[in-house]
N, C-alpha and C positions, 0 to 999 in steps of 0.2 A: 750460252753463258756459263761460265765456270761456277760450280756450286761451292759456296763457302759457308761455313757455320762456325759458331764459337767452339774452340777446342780442336779445330780440324788442321791446325798448323803448328809445327814446332820451330819453324824459322821463316823469316821473310827475306827475299832476295830481290834487290832493286837494280834495274838498269839505271845509269846516271843521266845520259842525255835525254831531255824532254820528259823525264820522269822525276828526277831530283834537281837537275840543273837545266836551265833554259838555254837552248842552242839556237842560234840564228846565223846561218851560213852567209846570208846576205851581208852581214857585217864584215866577214872575211873578204868577200868579193869586193866590197866597197873600199876596204883598206888597200888591197892589192891594186885595184884600178887607180886609186889616188896616187900611189907610188909610181905606177907605170904610165900615168898620164893617158889612160884609155877609158873607154866607157865600160861600166860593169858588164853590160850585155856581151861584150866581146870575150870576157873571161868565162862567163856562164856558158857560152856556146861551146867552149873548148874543155871545160873542166869535167873530168870523169873520175870515178873511184876505181882506178885501174889496179893492175897487179902490183905496181909500186906502192900504192895506197895500202893494199892488203898486207904486203910484206912489212911496211912501216908499222902497221898495227900489231903485228906479232913479234916485233923487235928484231926483224931480220934485215932491215934496211935502215941505215943511219939517217938522222935528220938532214944532214948535208946532202946525202945521195937522193933523198926524197925531194928536197927543195930543188936540186939540180934537175930532177925529172920534170918538175913543174915548170922550170925555166924553158925546157924544151917543148912540153906539151901545150903550155899556155902562150909561148912566144913572147914572154916578158922578161926583161933583164934585171930583176930585183936582186938585192943582196940577201944573204941568209937572214940577216936581222930584220929586213923588211918583210920577208916571207913569214918569219916567226911572229912578228907583230900582228899581221893579218890573221895568221893561223890561230892565235890565242884570242883574237877579237870575237871569235865565234860564241864565247860564253856571254850570255845576256842577263845573268842573274839567277836567282832561285826560282823554281816553279812555284806557282801560287799555293799557299797553305802548307807546303812540304815542311817548312821550318817548325810548324806546330805539330804536324802529324808524326814525324820521325821520333822525337823524344817521347811522345805518348806511346807509340808502338814499342819503342825500345824498353819501356818499363815492363812489358808483357812478354816479349819474344826477342831472341837475338836477331839483329839485322845485319845483312851482308849486302855488298854491291858487286855487280858483275857487268863490266863495260868493255866494249870494243873501243880501244883508245890507243894513244901513242905517247911516247915519253914527254914531248914538249907539253902536251895537254895535261898529263899527269903532274908534271912539275908545277904547272900553272894552277890547276884547280886544287891541288893539295894544299897550296898556300892561301889562295883567295877564298876558299870555302872550307877552311880547316874546321871551324866550329860545327858546321852542318854535317860534314863527313865524319866528324868525331862520334856520331851516333852508331856508326857501323863497326862491328867487331873486326871485320876484315874486308878489304877491297880486292876482288879478283879482276885484274886488269890484263887485257889481251897482250899488251906489249911486254908484260912481265911473266905471264904464264905460258906465252908462246902458242896460245890457242884462242880462237875467236868464235863468237856466236855466228850462225846457228849450228855449228858443227857438233855432232854427237859427242865426240871426245872432249870438247870444251865443257859441255854440261855435265858429263860424267866426272870430270876432274873436280868441278866445283861441288857437286853433290858429295863426292867422296871426302873433300876437304871439310865441308860443313858437318858431315858425320851423322846425318839423320836420313831416313828414307825419303826418296825423291818426292813421293806423293804428299809428304808432310811439309814440303817447302812450297811456299806461295811466291811465284816469280812475277814481277811487274816489268813490262817492256812496252815500248811504243811501236815496235815493228812487228808486223804479222809473221814474217819469216822466223823471227826469234821466238815468238810465241809457239809457232808450230814445232820448231826445233826442241823447245823445252818440253812440250807435251809429249813429243815422240820419245823422250827419255824419262817420262813418268812424272814430271813436275806438274804441280797445279799452277796454271798460268793465267794472269789477268792482262788483257790487252788494254793498255792505257791510251785512249784516244782523246781524252780531255783531262784537265787537271783534277776534276771532281772524281774521276774513276778510282784513284788511290783511296780517297776518303770513304767512298762507298764500300770498297772492298774491306777496308779495316773495320768499318761498322758491321759488316756481315760476319766478320770474324770475332765480333764482340769486343773490339778494341776502340 
């Protein structure tokens, strides 16, 4: 377990999906299946986070090209608008208690976000969750910085931009590979496996 104590952090860095915003990919699958007139299981069986997905996340593949790749890999003839509707249906609201925790934390330390994401999702959550995301001084988004977790250069870029020593940044993420990547670059990392983990960590930091 990461050792946290009051005064041990100069900045807090949050992943967005399943840490700040609730993500439910079954909502996306259900939307696409509805438009395609097939069973959700048929799409689940064929969907993979492939090279096109990764290129889309670092801003090197357009939305149109990504949706075209889905047409091919999923074997469904949806329009771009139908793909987009399902793509953004993934957002299922705010994570429990986060709307109370972020403003409290922001009074004590600067807050930043670091998310592997893509432009349609950025456009959507920037508008839908503007108030909640307003607590962050800066959002480091893979599709904008051209780098994604858990790559070393991605963490180095974010640490450099925040401008404090890596070990003084507490990073919250729900994926083990991102936690390992962060720790390898010197950050203090908290693996968020339940909504209560953020609150417990902030309490340990004296927040």
